[in-house]
N, C-alpha and C positions, 0 to 999 in steps of 0.2 A: 571176414572174421576168421581167425585161426581156429582150427579144430585141434584142441590140446587134450590129450588123455593123461590125467594125473593118476598114477598108481600109488595108493596109500599103503604104507607098511608100518605106520606108527601113529598112535593117537596122542602122543605125548607133547606134540607141538601145536600151539594155537596161533591164531592170527594176531601175533604181538610183535612189537619191535624187538629186534635182536641186534647186538652190536657186531661190527666187523672185528677183525683181529686187532687187539691192542698191542701193536708192535712197539718195541723200544723207540725212543725219540729219534735215535740215529740208527736207522736200519733200512734195509731194502729187501723186505721179506717176501716179495712176490714179483711177478713180471711187471716192470715199469714202476716199481716202488710201492710203498704201503697203501697208497690210495689209487694205484694203477694209472697215474697221470704223468709219470716221467719226470717229476721235479725233485731235485736233490734238496734235502734239508740241511746239508752240510756243504761247505766249500771243498773243492778238490782241484788239484792241478789239471790244467787242460793243455799242457805242452809236454811232450815227451818224444824220445826216440829210443833206439835199441840200447843206448848206454845212459840215458838221462832220465831220472825220475822213475826208474823201474825198481821197485822195492823187492819184488821177488817174482819168479815165474815157475809154474808147476806143469810138468808133463802130464797131460790128461791120458787116461787109459783107453779112450775111444773118441769118436767123432760126435758132433752134435750141433744143432742150431739154437738150443735153449739158452736162455740168459742165466748168468749166475745170480743167486740171491744171497743176502747177507743178514744174519741174525746174531747180534752180539759179536762174539769173537769167532764166529764160524761162517764159512762160505760154502754153499751147496750148489752143485751143478750136476746135470744129467748128461749121460753119454751113451753111445752104443758101440759095440765092438763086433765087427763082421759086416759084410755088405749084402749077404744073401738073407732075405727076409726070415726064413725059418732057422737061421743059425746066428742071427745078430743078437747077442746078449745085451740087456739093458743094464745100465750102471748108474747108481746114485753115489756121489762122492762128497765127502766133507773135508775141507781144508782149513787150517788155522788162518784166520784173517790177517793176523799180524806177521806171522813167520812164513806162511806158505807151506807148512809141513802137513802131510796127509794125516787126518785123524782117523777116518775109517772109510770103507767102501762096501757097498751092498750091490750084489749082482742078481738080476732076475734072468731066468732062462728065456730064450726066445720063444714066442708063442707059436703055436701051430696055426697054419692058415694065414700067415702074414703076407701082405702084398709084396710082390717081387721088387727088387731094387732096379727100378727103371722109371722113365718119365720124370715127373716132378719130385719123386722121392729121391732121386739122385741129387736134387738141388738142396734138400733140407735134411734128409735122412730119417732115422727112427727115434731120435731124441730131440723133438722140437718143442715140447712143452716144458716151461720153467717150473721148478718146484715152488712150494709155498711153505712157510714156517710160522707157527703160532707162538714161538718162543720156547715151547716145550717139545713139540714134535714137528717133524718135517714130512711133507706129503709130495709124491711125484706121480705123474700120469704118463704111462708109456703106451697109449693106444690099445692095441689088441693084447698087449702084455698086462694091462690093467693098472690099477692104482696101488701104490705101496705106501705104508706109513711106518716111520721109525722114530724113536726118540732122537733128540739132538745128539745124544751120546752114541747113537748107532744101534740101539736095541730094536730088534724087529717087533712090530706091533701087529700088523695085519696086512693082507693083500686082498684085493677085490677085483674079480674079472667083470668087465663092463659090457663087452660085446665083441663080436668078430665080423661084423658087417664091413663092407667097403663101399665107397661112393662109386658112381659110374665112371669117375675119372681115375680111381685108384691112386689118389695123391697122398694117402697116409694121414696120420694124425698131426694136428697143428696147434691145438689150444692148450692153455695152461690152467692149472687149478687155482681157485680162490677159496678162502675160508671166511664164513660169516657166522659168528657165534660158535655153536657146536656142529656146524654143518660144513662139510667139504663139498664144494660145487664143482661138478665135472661136466664140461661140454663134450659129450660123447656123440657128437653129430655124425662122425665118420663111422663109429663102431656100433651105435645103437639107435641112431636117429632120435636122440633124446638128450635132455639135460637132466642130470641126476643130483640129488642131495644125499650124501652119505654121512652117517654119524661119525664124527672124527675119532671117537674113542675105540670103535670096533669095526668100522667100515660097513655097518649094516645099512641097507637102503631105506631111507626115510620117505623119499618121494621120487617120482620119475615123470617128467613132462615130455611126452612123445609128440613129434610133429615131423612129417615127411620132408618139409622144406628145410629142415635142419641139415639135410644131407651135405650141403656144400658150405656150411658155416664153420670157419676155423678161428673164430674170434674168442677172446677171453672175456668173461663177464667182469663188470665193475660193480662195486658195492657202494651204494649211495643211500641217503635218507630221502624217502619219498613222501607223498602226501599223507598227512596225519601222523608224521613221525615214524612211519613203518619203514624199516630197512628194505631196500630193493636190490635185486641182482639184475642189472641192465645189460642186454646183449642185442646186437643186430645180426640179422641173418638174411639170406635171399628173400626179398619181398616184405620183410617186416622188422620192427624193433619191439622188444618186450621188456616189461618190468615185472619180475617175479618176486614173490615173497620167498626169501631163501629158507625160511623155517618150514614152509609147507609145500613149496612149488606152485602155489596158487598164482595164476596170471592176474596181476593187478591192472595192467593196462597194455595196450598194443597200438602200434602205429604202422599203417601200411605204407611202406616206402616205395614199392615198385622196383627196387633194385634187383636186377637179374644176375644170373651167373653165380659166382661165389663171393663170399664176404670173409676177409681175413682181419681187417683192423678192428680193434676194440672201440667201443663207444667212448668219445671224449666228453668230459663233464664240465660244463660251465656253471656259473652261478644261477643262471635262469634258463639254460638250454642244454640239451644233449646234441651231439653231432655224430652222425653216422657216415661211413665211408665204404667204398669198395664197389663191387659189381664187375661183370664181364659180359660182352666185350666193351660195353659202355660203363664207365665209372660215374658215380655221382656222390655228392656231399649233400646231406640234408640236416637242417637245423630244426629241432623239435623243442617246443616249450616244455619245461619241466612241470611236473604236477599233473593231476587229472587221474581219472579212473576209466576203465573199460576201453572203448574205442575212442582214441583221441586223434584220429587221422585228420579230420577236418578242423577240429577246434584248436589243435596245438601245432599246426604247420607254421613255420616262420619263413624259411626260404629253402631253395634248392639250387644247386650249381652242378655243372658238368665236370668241373675240375675236381679231381679226387685222388685218393691214394689206393693202390691195389694191394700192397703188402704191409707197409709200415703203418703204425698208428700215429697220427699227427699229435702235436703238442699245442695246447692252448696257453698263451701268455699275453697278458695285458691287451686283450681285445683282438688278438690275431691268432690264427692257426698256422702252424709251421710243419713242414715235412720235406723230405727228399724222396722223390718217387723211385720205384725200382728201376726205372729207365734213366735216372740220373738228372732229374729236374728239381731244382730248389724252388719251393713254392711257399708263399705266404698269402693268407686270405683274411679279409676282414670278417671277423666272427659275427658281427651284427648284420651284415648285408650279404655275405657270400661273394663279394667282389674279390677277384684275384688281384693282389697288389704287386706281387713279384712272381715271375716265372723265368728262371734262368737255367739254361743247359750247362751242366758242369762238364767241362772238357777233360779228356784224358783219364777217364775212369775205366779201369780194367774189368774183367769178368763178363765178357760177351755182352748180350743185350740187356742184362739185369744186374747192374753193378751195385745195387743197394737193397738189402733186406731189413736191416736194423731200423728200429724206431728212434726218433730223436729224443734226447733228454736235455734238461735244463740244469746247468750249474752256474749259479750266480746270474750274470747277464750274458752267458754264452750258451748257444745251442751246440750240442755234441752229436755228430752223426757218424756212425761207423760204416765204412764201405766194405764190400766183400774182399777186395784185393788191392785197394788203393789207399789204405790207411784211414785215418779218422779226420773228418772235416770239422772245423770250429768256425761257427758263424756268430756274428753279433745278433743277439735276440731282439732284433728290430725288424720292421716290415721290409726293409731293403735287403735283408739277409746278406750282409757283406761277409764274404769268406775271408777270415783273418788269418787262418792257419790251416795247414794240412800236415798232420803228424804221419810219419811213414808207417806202413804195415810192419808189424813186429815179427812176422814169420811168413812163409810162403804158402800157407794154407788159406782156407776161406774163413772170413769173419762175418758170420750171419747174425750174431747175437747182439741184443741191446745191452749196453753196459749197466753195471750197478754202481751206486755211490753210497758209501757209509764209512764211518770212522775216519773221515778226512781223506779217504782213498777212493780211487776209481778201479773197478774190477772188470776186466775185459777178457773175453774168451774167444779162441779160434777153434778150428778143428784139431789143433795140436796141443795148445797150451792155455792155461789160465794165468793171467797177469794181474799183479797188483801195482798200480801206478800212484805214487805219492812222492812228495819232496822228502 
């Protein structure tokens, strides 16, 4: 059983159901879309090159692995400028979704005590977390530089320092923010060995769930409806998966996965099951029955498989899980049984031994997977995962980010540029 210390800083929140963000119908307001499951609500073009279907491109002021998000007619993306930890400024930028014109930019100074630019930080940098927007305000997490909140018009609201710890690997921050009701949820595993709930209006700390095994958890929580209609924030970490009440931080249930090492993928949500991924050196995928309270390890186990994803969060579609591994294997898995249906090595992918960091998204009946240096792969969203197209890379930098889809457009970012792709 996990030992969780909950620090209470407010008595205003009770054990009641709270809604997730009510995003506009056609938005992509957080990492992997409004529900965190990577499925586009609107159609968008899946074929492009440097001259075809590029509506606009915007020169970014810095590097980053974070994904763009879209709310209404605004695109938000995070960056960093500078490669030495203590001099790398953090940047949140807003671009007009239709024209690509810059609306505003907010710069945070580099934090003291930042991890040096070496090891895995050179792979993803200091701006790996995607922003989240509730339609009125936008929130971004920059690890040791903290959390920042601004109105969508760019007016500064607040900043909050989260912590200055480092993991024993010193890999840097990797998770993205989510909003549930009036709470901004921060997975500060790297910085504080904790998940925190901040009041979105002023950044004050409402609750703090501390646990040492969070140290190597880089996953972003997903917001779902749990047993009894209570909203839950679900996250997997080394050894366990949790369902937290986002209003209070109270642990509603836990499942002991036994997954060792580090965990980066978010939990994937099915109608009747959660799916967890990750681990090192051995990865595993686990299916957990939804519902239940307290320790559900024995009662809610469905299946376990050794095939898994190390970096990307898989996508669930019509009874199958889909992803492309960081090593370049296209994989589909039967979500009911855990059986691997397809495992195909994708040839001629560049970028050394880890050619893919982005998570797949679904547009219509197509799976879209961005590679780091070999363009964007388009698969049929069927268990055979037939590769039907490979769109070329649009510049010579790295593409680590998962794209966003809104307004009939696909938004793609590299280390150099933000692109809007539409007919």
